[in-house]
VODO-207628 format. One record per residue (C-alpha): residue number from 1; x, y, z. Coordinates in pm, 1 decimal, padded with zeros to 6 digits. Layout:
  pos         X         Y         Z
  NUM         X         Y         Z
...
// end
This chain:
  pos         X         Y         Z
    1   00070.8  -00217.5   03009.7
    2   00071.3  -00569.7   02869.8
    3   00266.7  -00818.8   03081.2
    4   00579.9  -00940.9   02901.2
    5   00571.2  -01300.4   02788.2
    6   00825.8  -01550.3   02668.2
    7   00791.5  -01597.2   02292.3
    8   00672.7  -01934.9   02170.6
    9   00653.6  -01884.6   01799.4
   10   00438.2  -02112.0   01588.9
   11   00622.7  -02288.5   01310.6
   12   00373.1  -02167.9   01048.0
   13   00195.1  -01835.0   01004.4
   14  -00109.6  -01833.5   01234.2
   15  -00479.4  -01774.6   01176.5
   16  -00641.7  -01530.8   01413.5
   17  -00869.4  -01618.9   01702.2
   18  -01176.5  -01391.6   01714.2
   19  -01314.7  -01538.9   02036.6
   20  -01198.6  -01233.1   02231.9
   21  -01483.1  -01054.3   02055.7
   22  -01737.3  -01339.0   02078.5
   23  -01646.1  -01651.8   02271.9
   24  -01837.4  -01891.1   02045.6
   25  -01770.5  -01718.2   01716.6
   26  -02053.6  -01669.1   01465.3
   27  -02282.4  -01897.0   01670.2
   28  -02239.2  -01700.6   01992.1
   29  -02582.8  -01614.5   02144.9
   30  -02440.0  -01280.9   02258.4
   31  -02370.1  -01187.8   01896.7
   32  -02733.5  -01243.4   01805.0
   33  -02856.4  -01052.2   02108.8
   34  -02638.3  -00752.7   02029.4
   35  -02730.8  -00749.5   01660.7
   36  -03102.3  -00773.3   01736.9
   37  -03113.8  -00559.0   02050.0
   38  -02912.1  -00255.3   01946.8
   39  -03195.8  -00061.7   01786.7
   40  -03411.8  -00051.3   02098.6
   41  -03119.0   00078.6   02305.8
   42  -03062.8   00357.0   02052.2
   43  -03431.8   00446.9   02063.9
   44  -03405.9   00475.9   02442.4
   45  -03102.9   00704.2   02408.1
   46  -03286.3   00926.3   02160.6
   47  -03585.9   00950.4   02393.9
   48  -03358.0   01078.4   02671.2
   49  -03134.8   01316.6   02481.2
   50  -03294.9   01434.8   02158.2
   51  -03373.6   01807.6   02170.9
   52  -03130.8   01867.8   02458.2
   53  -03031.2   02205.8   02318.2
   54  -03389.3   02316.5   02254.7
   55  -03525.7   02246.7   02602.9
   56  -03514.1   02614.3   02702.1
   57  -03279.8   02537.5   02991.0
   58  -02901.4   02583.9   02987.5
   59  -02707.5   02263.5   02922.7
   60  -02438.1   02214.4   03182.3
   61  -02100.4   02061.6   03104.0
   62  -02178.8   01779.8   03348.5
   63  -02501.8   01692.2   03171.8
   64  -02350.0   01698.2   02823.3
   65  -02054.9   01489.2   02944.1
   66  -02301.8   01229.2   03073.1
   67  -02472.5   01220.3   02733.3
   68  -02140.5   01184.2   02550.3
   69  -02028.9   00900.0   02776.9
   70  -02355.6   00714.8   02711.2
   71  -02320.7   00781.2   02338.8
   72  -01965.4   00644.3   02338.9
   73  -02071.2   00323.2   02514.5
   74  -02362.1   00279.2   02276.6
   75  -02138.8   00314.2   01970.9
   76  -01910.9   00040.3   02103.1
   77  -02212.2  -00182.5   02152.8
   78  -02326.0  -00110.1   01795.6
   79  -01985.0  -00159.1   01639.5
   80  -01874.1  -00479.2   01808.9
   81  -02094.0  -00714.9   01599.5
   82  -02004.6  -00536.8   01276.3
   83  -01631.8  -00542.3   01353.0
   84  -01653.8  -00915.2   01420.4
   85  -01850.9  -00974.2   01099.3
   86  -01602.3  -00772.0   00893.9
   87  -01304.4  -00964.4   01032.1
   88  -01483.0  -01295.8   00992.1
   89  -01558.3  -01211.5   00627.3
   90  -01208.8  -01078.6   00551.5
   91  -01060.3  -01412.1   00660.9
   92  -01266.4  -01595.3   00396.0
   93  -01464.1  -01381.4   00149.8
   94  -01595.0  -01675.9  -00053.5
   95  -01810.3  -01844.2   00212.9
   96  -02171.0  -01726.3   00166.3
   97  -02262.4  -01754.6   00534.3
   98  -01985.7  -01509.2   00625.3
   99  -02110.7  -01261.6   00369.3
  100  -02464.9  -01306.0   00497.7
  101  -02355.3  -01234.6   00856.3
  102  -02170.1  -00922.9   00741.4
  103  -02478.4  -00797.3   00556.4
  104  -02704.3  -00865.4   00855.8
  105  -02470.0  -00693.2   01102.2
  106  -02429.2  -00393.7   00874.0
  107  -02802.6  -00359.7   00815.1
  108  -02882.4  -00385.9   01186.0
  109  -02617.3  -00127.6   01274.4
  110  -02748.3   00115.5   01013.4
  111  -03105.0   00086.1   01140.1
  112  -02990.1   00141.8   01497.4
  113  -02749.0   00423.6   01411.5
  114  -03022.5   00620.0   01240.8
  115  -03172.5   00685.5   01584.9
  116  -02843.2   00848.7   01692.4
  117  -02780.1   01079.2   01396.5
  118  -02939.5   01369.9   01579.5
  119  -02673.2   01375.9   01852.1
  120  -02376.1   01505.4   01653.8
  121  -02597.9   01715.2   01426.8
  122  -02748.5   01903.7   01721.5
  123  -02406.1   01966.0   01872.5
  124  -02283.3   02104.5   01539.7
  125  -02555.9   02373.1   01548.0
  126  -02490.7   02496.6   01903.8
  127  -02397.2   02865.9   01925.0
  128  -02021.7   02910.8   01890.0
  129  -01976.1   03105.1   02214.3
  130  -02164.7   02844.5   02418.2
  131  -01978.8   02560.8   02244.8
  132  -01643.1   02719.7   02318.7
  133  -01722.8   02761.6   02687.1
  134  -01835.8   02400.8   02716.6
  135  -01530.4   02257.1   02538.9
  136  -01305.6   02456.1   02774.6
  137  -01472.2   02303.8   03083.6
  138  -01298.4   02041.4   03295.2
  139  -01577.2   01792.2   03225.7
  140  -01552.9   01817.0   02845.8
  141  -01190.5   01909.5   02781.0
  142  -01106.3   01542.3   02729.2
  143  -01352.1   01525.3   02437.1
  144  -01236.1   01858.2   02294.4
  145  -01080.9   01737.1   01970.2
  146  -01375.6   01510.0   01888.2
  147  -01622.7   01790.0   01958.3
  148  -01423.9   02035.0   01746.8
  149  -01410.2   01790.8   01453.0
  150  -01789.1   01764.4   01455.0
  151  -01824.6   02141.5   01442.1
  152  -01589.4   02163.4   01145.5
  153  -01800.1   01905.5   00961.5
  154  -02129.7   02067.2   01061.6
  155  -02158.2   02299.1   00756.9
  156  -02171.7   01985.1   00542.2
  157  -02450.2   01807.3   00731.0
  158  -02774.7   01740.2   00549.5
  159  -03105.9   01748.8   00732.8
  160  -03162.7   01468.9   00982.0
  161  -03415.6   01301.4   00752.5
  162  -03174.8   01319.2   00458.1
  163  -02888.7   01179.1   00666.6
  164  -03105.9   00883.7   00762.9
  165  -03197.0   00814.2   00402.1
  166  -02830.0   00839.4   00298.5
  167  -02727.4   00585.4   00563.3
  168  -02994.8   00336.1   00459.5
  169  -02926.2   00373.6   00087.5
  170  -02554.3   00316.7   00144.4
  171  -02634.2  -00044.1   00231.3
  172  -02744.3  -00118.0  -00123.1
  173  -02506.1   00133.3  -00275.3
  174  -02153.8   00208.9  -00157.3
  175  -02130.9  -00072.6   00098.5
  176  -02262.8  -00325.6  -00152.9
  177  -02009.5  -00221.6  -00416.5
  178  -01731.5  -00244.6  -00157.8
  179  -01825.3  -00599.9  -00071.7
  180  -01864.6  -00692.8  -00439.4
  181  -01515.7  -00560.3  -00513.8
  182  -01359.3  -00759.7  -00228.6
  183  -01528.8  -01080.9  -00334.4
  184  -01434.8  -01035.0  -00700.8
  185  -01069.7  -00974.8  -00608.3
  186  -01083.0  -01276.3  -00375.1
  187  -01198.8  -01495.4  -00666.0
  188  -00931.5  -01383.0  -00912.1
  189  -00713.0  -01671.3  -01027.7
  190  -00388.4  -01599.4  -01209.9
  191  -00235.3  -01862.6  -01440.9
  192   00140.5  -01839.0  -01426.9
  193   00298.0  -02180.6  -01362.2
  194   00286.7  -02508.5  -01558.7
  195   00087.8  -02770.0  -01367.8
  196   00279.7  -03089.3  -01285.9
  197   00271.0  -03357.9  -01552.9
  198   00056.1  -03149.9  -01787.1
  199   00089.6  -02876.3  -02040.0
  200  -00176.5  -02664.0  -01871.8
  201  -00126.7  -02382.5  -01626.6
  202  -00228.9  -02372.7  -01263.9
  203  -00414.7  -02079.5  -01114.1
  204  -00303.8  -01900.2  -00798.1
  205  -00474.1  -01618.5  -00603.8
  206  -00387.5  -01264.5  -00709.1
  207  -00186.8  -01191.4  -00395.1
  208   00031.8  -01497.6  -00450.1
  209   00085.0  -01397.4  -00811.9
  210   00191.0  -01047.6  -00701.1
  211   00447.4  -01208.4  -00470.4
  212   00605.4  -01373.7  -00776.2
  213   00720.2  -01025.4  -00881.1
  214   00979.8  -01051.6  -00602.8
  215   01136.7  -01372.5  -00736.2
  216   01502.2  -01368.8  -00850.1
  217   01427.1  -01534.0  -01186.4
  218   01334.9  -01271.5  -01445.7
  219   01136.8  -01509.9  -01660.9
  220   00920.8  -01606.2  -01364.4
  221   00858.0  -01239.0  -01288.4
  222   00764.0  -01174.4  -01650.9
  223   00522.5  -01468.8  -01658.4
  224   00363.8  -01353.1  -01333.0
  225   00316.1  -01001.5  -01470.1
  226   00167.1  -01136.0  -01791.6
  227  -00069.5  -01362.1  -01597.8
  228  -00181.1  -01077.3  -01371.4
  229  -00239.9  -00850.6  -01670.8
  230  -00446.1  -01114.6  -01849.9
  231  -00655.5  -01180.5  -01539.6
  232  -00718.7  -00811.8  -01472.4
  233  -00801.1  -00749.8  -01838.4
  234  -01083.2  -01005.6  -01823.5
  235  -01238.0  -00838.1  -01519.9
  236  -01153.9  -00477.3  -01608.4
  237  -01502.7  -00384.2  -01740.6
  238  -01659.2  -00488.5  -01409.2
  239  -01393.7  -00311.6  -01202.1
  240  -01432.7   00000.1  -01418.9
  241  -01808.3  -00000.2  -01359.6
  242  -01757.4  -00033.0  -00982.9
  243  -01503.0   00249.7  -00980.1
  244  -01719.5   00476.8  -01198.4
  245  -02023.5   00412.0  -00980.0
  246  -01843.4   00486.9  -00654.6
  247  -01677.5   00797.6  -00795.0
  248  -02020.7   00922.6  -00904.0
  249  -02162.6   00838.8  -00561.8
  250  -01880.5   01036.1  -00397.8
  251  -01934.4   01332.8  -00629.1
  252  -02306.1   01344.8  -00560.4
  253  -02240.2   01322.6  -00187.9
  254  -01995.0   01612.9  -00214.7
  255  -02245.6   01816.7  -00415.8
  256  -02526.4   01760.0  -00167.4
  257  -02300.0   01838.7   00127.2
  258  -02151.4   02149.2  -00037.8
  259  -01790.9   02032.6  -00036.9
  260  -01561.8   02248.3  -00246.4
  261  -01374.6   01954.3  -00399.2
  262  -01379.1   01573.4  -00375.2
  263  -01078.0   01564.3  -00140.7
  264  -01233.3   01793.8   00117.9
  265  -01413.1   01516.4   00314.2
  266  -01086.4   01323.5   00348.6
  267  -00891.0   01633.5   00449.5
  268  -01152.4   01717.7   00714.3
  269  -01137.2   01362.8   00846.4
  270  -00756.3   01377.0   00846.5
  271  -00766.5   01714.8   01024.0
  272  -00522.6   01855.3   00773.2
  273  -00517.8   02180.3   00579.1
  274  -00556.4   02117.8   00203.3
  275  -00263.6   02354.5   00145.1
  276  -00044.1   02116.1   00346.6
  277  -00159.0   01826.0   00127.4
  278  -00088.2   02029.0  -00185.1
  279   00260.2   02119.3  -00060.8
  280   00325.0   01751.6   00019.9
  281   00219.2   01630.1  -00323.9
  282   00405.2   01899.2  -00516.4
  283   00722.3   01841.1  -00314.0
  284   00707.2   01467.4  -00381.1
  285   00638.6   01514.3  -00752.7
  286   00930.7   01756.2  -00768.1
  287   01151.2   01475.2  -00634.7
  288   01072.4   01215.3  -00901.5
  289   01439.0   01235.3  -01003.5
  290   01524.1   01024.7  -00697.6
  291   01304.2   00745.4  -00834.0
  292   01482.0   00756.0  -01167.6
  293   01826.9   00750.7  -01002.8
  294   01730.3   00451.3  -00792.5
  295   01604.5   00242.2  -01081.7
  296   01896.3   00332.3  -01305.5
  297   02128.5   00211.8  -01028.0
  298   01919.9  -00100.6  -00982.8
  299   01935.5  -00173.6  -01353.5
  300   02314.3  -00142.1  -01346.6
  301   02347.3  -00370.4  -01042.5
  302   02117.6  -00630.1  -01199.0
  303   02296.2  -00604.3  -01533.1
  304   01975.3  -00498.1  -01709.6
  305   01973.9  -00210.9  -01956.2
  306   01598.0  -00243.4  -02018.8
  307   01443.7  -00245.0  -01671.2
  308   01072.1  -00316.4  -01710.1
  309   00770.5  -00294.3  -01482.8
  310   00806.2  -00656.8  -01371.9
  311   01167.3  -00586.9  -01265.8
  312   01080.8  -00313.0  -01014.9
  313   01077.0  -00548.9  -00716.6
  314   01346.7  -00791.0  -00830.0
  315   01560.1  -00890.5  -00529.1
  316   01914.2  -00758.5  -00527.2
  317   02059.5  -01081.4  -00387.8
  318   02111.3  -01360.5  -00639.7
  319   01904.7  -01592.1  -00421.1
  320   01627.0  -01445.0  -00211.8
  321   01623.8  -01640.6   00114.9
  322   01287.2  -01741.5   00254.3
  323   01245.0  -01606.3   00606.0
  324   01057.8  -01852.2   00825.4
  325   00769.3  -01729.0   01038.5
  326   00960.2  -01778.5   01369.2
  327   01256.0  -01585.8   01225.1
  328   01027.2  -01301.8   01116.9
  329   00868.2  -01284.7   01461.4
  330   01206.3  -01272.6   01631.0
  331   01339.1  -01004.0   01394.9
  332   01037.8  -00776.4   01427.5
  333   01004.0  -00810.9   01804.8
  334   01375.1  -00743.6   01841.2
  335   01339.6  -00425.5   01637.2
  336   01053.4  -00295.7   01851.2
  337   01241.5  -00384.2   02168.4
  338   01524.1  -00156.4   02053.4
  339   01277.3   00132.3   02074.8
  340   01130.9   00033.7   02412.7
  341   01075.3  -00287.3   02604.8
  342   00703.5  -00203.8   02625.3
  343   00678.1  -00197.3   02245.0
  344   00865.1  -00526.1   02209.6
  345   00651.1  -00696.5   02474.8
  346   00331.0  -00581.3   02307.5
  347   00451.3  -00706.5   01968.3
  348   00512.5  -01048.4   02126.3
  349   00159.3  -01054.1   02263.8
  350   00015.9  -00994.6   01916.0
  351   00224.2  -01277.5   01772.8
  352   00169.5  -01536.4   02044.5
  353  -00199.1  -01483.6   02123.0
  354  -00326.7  -01525.6   01766.4
  355  -00413.7  -01161.3   01716.0
  356  -00254.8  -01196.2   01370.7
  357  -00390.5  -01388.4   01070.5
  358  -00093.0  -01445.1   00840.1
  359  -00166.4  -01783.8   00678.4
  360  -00211.2  -01746.2   00298.6
  361  -00525.8  -01904.9   00154.5
  362  -00767.9  -01867.1  -00130.6
  363  -01056.0  -01630.5  -00067.9
  364  -00878.6  -01433.9   00203.3
  365  -00903.0  -01058.7   00155.6
  366  -00597.9  -00923.3  -00023.5
  367  -00348.5  -00675.5   00115.6
  368  -00282.1  -00620.0   00482.4
  369  -00444.0  -00422.7   00762.7
  370  -00463.6  -00380.7   01136.7
  371  -00820.2  -00334.3   01258.1
  372  -00882.6  -00151.2   01581.6
  373  -01177.8  -00299.0   01766.4
  374  -01352.3  -00201.9   02090.4
  375  -01173.8  -00081.9   02401.7
  376  -01227.2  -00402.1   02601.6
  377  -01074.9  -00615.3   02326.5
  378  -00769.0  -00553.1   02108.6
  379  -00669.5  -00493.7   01744.2
  380  -00643.7  -00773.1   01488.0
  381  -00392.6  -00789.5   01203.1
  382  -00449.2  -00955.1   00864.6
  383  -00179.1  -01027.4   00605.5
  384  -00056.5  -01318.8   00395.2
  385   00294.6  -01427.4   00489.9
  386   00497.8  -01601.8   00217.8
  387   00844.5  -01559.6   00368.2
  388   00985.5  -01270.8   00164.6
  389   01177.5  -00979.4   00311.2
  390   00886.5  -00761.7   00203.8
  391   00651.0  -00976.8   00411.7
  392   00872.0  -00922.5   00715.2
  393   00849.8  -00546.5   00655.6
  394   00471.1  -00574.6   00619.9
  395   00454.9  -00753.2   00953.8
  396   00657.9  -00474.1   01115.3
  397   00429.4  -00217.5   00948.7
  398   00102.9  -00371.0   01065.2
  399   00236.5  -00432.1   01416.3
  400   00309.0  -00059.1   01431.8
  401  -00058.4   00004.1   01361.8
  402  -00159.4  -00258.9   01615.1
  403   00061.5  -00118.9   01891.4
  404  -00070.5   00231.2   01819.4
  405  -00431.7   00113.4   01831.7
  406  -00374.8  -00086.9   02148.6
  407  -00204.3   00197.7   02334.3
  408  -00472.9   00449.9   02235.9
  409  -00762.5   00256.7   02390.1
  410  -00719.5   00457.7   02711.0
  411  -00860.6   00777.3   02557.7
  412  -01195.6   00609.8   02495.4
  413  -01372.4   00471.8   02191.9
  414  -01469.3   00805.4   02038.6
  415  -01109.1   00924.3   02019.1
  416  -00903.0   00606.9   02005.0
  417  -00889.1   00608.8   01625.3
  418  -00644.3   00847.8   01464.8
  419  -00669.4   01039.1   01137.6
  420  -00498.6   00861.5   00848.6
  421  -00218.1   01117.4   00851.8
  422  -00094.2   01009.8   01194.1
  423  -00228.1   00653.3   01164.7
  424   00055.3   00573.2   00923.4
  425   00316.7   00720.2   01157.2
  426   00356.2   00420.6   01388.3
  427   00345.4   00165.1   01107.7
  428   00614.7   00329.6   00897.5
  429   00822.9   00391.8   01209.8
  430   00806.1   00016.8   01272.7
  431   00951.1  -00047.6   00928.4
  432   01234.9   00196.0   01001.8
  433   01310.6   00017.2   01328.6
  434   01336.3  -00311.7   01138.7
  435   01561.0  -00154.5   00873.9
  436   01792.7  -00009.1   01137.3
  437   01816.4  -00345.0   01313.8
  438   01903.1  -00524.2   00990.2
  439   02168.6  -00266.0   00894.2
  440   02331.6  -00297.5   01237.8
  441   02356.6  -00677.4   01207.3
  442   02456.4  -00687.6   00837.8
  443   02761.1  -00901.2   00760.8
  444   02928.0  -00672.8   00507.1
  445   02885.0  -00372.5   00274.6
  446   02721.3  -00585.0   00005.3
  447   02444.5  -00681.7   00244.7
  448   02418.3  -00320.1   00358.9
  449   02385.3  -00213.6  -00005.8
  450   02098.3  -00454.0  -00060.0
  451   01930.0  -00330.9   00258.0
  452   01961.2   00032.9   00151.8
  453   01834.0  -00045.2  -00195.4
  454   01538.5  -00227.7  -00044.7
  455   01461.0   00055.1   00195.5
  456   01469.9   00315.8  -00079.9
  457   01244.1   00094.0  -00287.7
  458   00999.3   00064.6   00002.1
  459   01007.0   00441.8   00044.5
  460   00939.9   00487.6  -00326.9
  461   00635.0   00264.2  -00288.3
  462   00522.4   00448.7   00024.1
  463   00593.7   00807.0  -00081.1
  464   00620.0   00850.3  -00455.7
  465   00386.5   00573.3  -00570.3
  466   00116.7   00676.3  -00321.7
  467   00125.8   01032.6  -00451.7
  468   00098.2   00891.1  -00804.0
  469  -00206.1   00690.1  -00694.0
  470  -00356.9   01002.3  -00540.9
  471  -00293.1   01201.9  -00858.3
  472  -00451.6   00923.5  -01065.7
  473  -00751.9   00924.9  -00834.2
  474  -00783.7   01303.3  -00856.9
  475  -00780.3   01281.5  -01234.9
  476  -01041.8   01004.2  -01234.0
  477  -01275.2   01216.2  -01021.5
  478  -01213.8   01524.5  -01234.1
  479  -01273.1   01347.8  -01565.3
  480  -01574.8   01157.5  -01432.0
  481  -01730.9   01492.3  -01342.0
  482  -01645.1   01668.6  -01669.2
  483  -01673.3   01384.5  -01922.0
  484  -01908.4   01130.7  -01766.5
  485  -01835.5   00761.6  -01722.7
  486  -01473.9   00670.6  -01798.1
  487  -01405.8   00383.3  -02035.5
  488  -01165.0   00102.3  -01955.2
  489  -00935.9   00241.3  -02224.4
  490  -00947.4   00585.4  -02067.0
  491  -00861.3   00448.8  -01723.8
  492  -00580.7   00240.3  -01872.8
  493  -00419.0   00535.9  -02046.5
  494  -00451.8   00761.3  -01744.5
  495  -00291.4   00490.9  -01529.9
  496   00005.5   00455.3  -01765.5
  497   00053.7   00829.5  -01801.4
  498   00054.0   00908.3  -01428.9
  499   00286.5   00618.2  -01346.2
  500   00531.4   00682.3  -01629.2
  501   00586.4   01040.3  -01509.6
  502   00732.4   00900.6  -01188.4
  503   00970.6   00657.9  -01359.1
  504   01079.7   00880.7  -01646.0
  505   01290.7   00666.5  -01876.5
  506   01433.3   00450.7  -01593.9
  507   01160.7   00184.2  -01615.8
  508   00957.1   00081.9  -01919.5
  509   00593.5   00011.7  -01842.0
  510   00470.9  -00266.8  -02066.8
  511   00138.3  -00276.3  -02247.0
  512  -00006.7  -00518.6  -01990.8
  513   00063.0  -00285.2  -01698.7
  514  -00218.8  -00057.5  -01810.1
  515  -00474.5  -00286.5  -01635.9
  516  -00316.5  -00270.7  -01292.3
  517  -00534.5   00008.0  -01151.5
  518  -00817.3  -00244.5  -01133.1
  519  -00729.5  -00432.4  -00812.0
  520  -00633.4  -00135.8  -00587.8
  521  -00879.8  -00137.0  -00301.0
  522  -00807.6   00209.7  -00162.6
  523  -00984.9   00369.2  -00460.0
  524  -01293.1   00165.8  -00368.1
  525  -01294.8   00161.0   00011.9
  526  -01133.1   00492.1   00110.0
  527  -01123.9   00771.0  -00150.5
  528  -00801.5   00975.2  -00133.2
  529  -00651.9   00756.4   00139.2
  530  -00321.0   00714.2  -00040.2
  531  -00153.4   01049.1   00027.6
  532  -00156.2   00956.2   00396.0
  533   00114.8   00696.8   00330.0
  534   00344.8   00963.2   00186.4
  535   00260.7   01189.4   00479.1
  536   00347.6   00913.4   00724.9
  537   00675.4   00811.6   00558.1
  538   00817.6   01163.7   00535.8
  539   00702.4   01238.0   00888.8
  540   00873.2   00923.5   01015.6
  541   01202.0   01010.7   00847.6
  542   01208.7   01329.8   01054.4
  543   01098.3   01147.2   01368.2
  544   01362.8   00880.3   01319.4
  545   01627.6   01151.0   01291.3
  546   01516.1   01277.8   01634.1
  547   01511.1   00923.2   01770.8
  548   01872.9   00862.3   01671.7
  549   01980.4   01179.1   01854.0
  550   01805.8   01106.7   02189.0
  551   01671.4   00746.5   02189.4
  552   01542.8   00719.0   02548.4
  553   01380.6   01061.2   02570.3
  554   01228.2   01018.2   02225.7
  555   01081.7   00674.9   02304.5
  556   00903.4   00810.0   02612.4
  557   00749.8   01103.5   02422.3
  558   00669.7   00889.7   02119.0
  559   00478.0   00623.7   02314.2
  560   00287.6   00898.9   02494.1
  561   00185.7   01049.5   02158.3
  562   00068.9   00706.4   02039.7
  563  -00135.4   00661.8   02358.1
  564  -00324.5   00985.6   02285.7
  565  -00476.1   00837.9   01969.0
  566  -00705.6   01093.3   01806.8
  567  -00767.6   01298.4   02120.7
  568  -00540.2   01570.6   01981.3
  569  -00509.2   01699.8   01626.2
  570  -00212.6   01587.8   01411.7
  571  -00069.1   01938.6   01437.0
  572  -00085.2   01928.5   01818.9
  573   00056.0   01576.7   01840.1
  574   00354.4   01661.2   01624.8
  575   00416.7   01985.8   01811.3
  576   00462.1   01764.8   02118.8
  577   00748.1   01598.8   01927.8
  578   00894.3   01933.5   01819.1
  579   00774.0   01911.1   01457.6
  580   00571.3   02169.0   01262.2
  581   00388.3   01983.8   00984.5
  582   00224.3   02306.6   00864.3
  583   00558.8   02438.6   00744.6
  584   00575.4   02370.9   00368.8
  585   00952.1   02321.3   00391.0
  586   00897.0   02029.8   00627.6
  587   00832.6   01795.7   00333.9
  588   01153.4   01902.3   00163.3
  589   01342.1   01805.2   00477.4
  590   01189.4   01458.5   00474.0
  591   01268.1   01416.7   00105.1
  592   01627.9   01525.0   00163.2
  593   01666.4   01252.6   00428.2
  594   01527.2   01000.0   00179.6
  595   01763.4   01135.5  -00083.3
  596   02047.5   01067.4   00160.1
  597   01943.6   00700.0   00179.9
  598   01950.9   00674.4  -00199.3
  599   02291.7   00839.8  -00222.8
  600   02421.3   00601.8   00043.4
  601   02314.1   00316.9  -00185.4
  602   02509.6   00472.3  -00470.3
  603   02817.6   00515.2  -00249.0
  604   02806.7   00154.6  -00133.2
  605   02763.0   00035.3  -00490.9
  606   03060.8   00242.8  -00605.9
  607   03281.5   00115.1  -00322.0
  608   03202.7  -00243.6  -00419.4
  609   03293.4  -00178.2  -00780.5
// end
């Protein structure tokens, strides 16, 4: 439990303070010692425990538990320098010394980790009867879900020698392409605004240009979209090569590991049945009519009969008020406090102790994330705060992740991280808490209409658009396998086709929109990540329905589920909340609740004339 504190909000969005990981930052002697000394510690571990199951003597639960505990501590020691280097680089991707530190930390970790590969591989080969007896023991029951996940992945292990080679080659392969992508996106400059006292245009970072799509003035939105399209077009051949290369790398990995399809590794990691994912995607695609109804209503309210791609995020209010950073902090902490005082207090700690980096700047990694760290530190959140209502929602979203990650530290490093399916639960729930708070304090029905329209739009982005992204990604992998390297033109057309199916005739996607696949990092960093957002949103709609019925009882159970992290499967965690996510009709229920939000928008619009 974090001690409650009195909020003292900074006037401007803060930059994070990484000294809780290393007191003296990149120059900390401890950082160097841990980067350079990790490999020898891993060698010592291997000398003690390698061949445990082939010793000819029975392995007791006590002995294996001792080995696991040592392994867990060693992984934290290995990961701490890399986590610091990744955060340090994300804050400023254009400084060479930060990139060099990241490369050095990653290389050192890979060398050290290669001495530990045997541990999980050997466990995966243990006789099923013996494994079952051990996992049922008092000493190992706590690690049960982690141990079971390894055994499910075991059929896809390569030999130990091959696994070592794969890890080393990733440094100059997948990891290198990931870093290249981030740095290229960080360098993108979009020309959209006339420079003062000149006829030229001034360049802004991509993320700032994307924020212009939320401006009230349609001409400004159009110019921003045109500038983004032109910038992405120039870099599209490079982004296409990166995407093609990583898709091929993923396919070859799947072939060598005998995966049945390219989504299987993600589904195994998410601990979810592929039939559940299929039911989710088909249910969402069957509900595309909701998207069309929303944008037709939006077009009517904006007085536009030709809603275009750059109008999708146009604010409903005639003047979009800038929300100051202190106001955003107060709003979000108030929303979490409505759920439980513990959640509100923890949100305040994040915002007052510089665990959040929200100051926009050139070279900062785009998007937003909350990074779990090691169990004796805390998560860190990165975003770029410009003062829009969407930024406030992003803050609520990432704080949900952060609270989840912070609460789950108690189950230990091996199981503190959750599968993506339940990782999005707390973040999307945070957005719902903020929405509910804003609706309760709205001045009139017009403000409530705008809030409902905004919430539906957020849900469209979180549910329907993420399924579209997943479908696009599936098609890219399929065509890359059947047809070879995809051309820029082929990617462009596939992007337009998959997106237009969602909008129907409610939004016209312009010619320039065809380049917009190029900057989406999930395709590069985390193949098939995107369906998890849809999973989380629809799950949260059902959870929020339960919350409204029994707020106090729900909050207690909900925080307990968050504290369990990944120590239970998503199915088990949701059963604790009274939800069966394996029931195909579950997704229809979530979509019907979302449909109710859209229809409420229509009712409010009709009542206002």
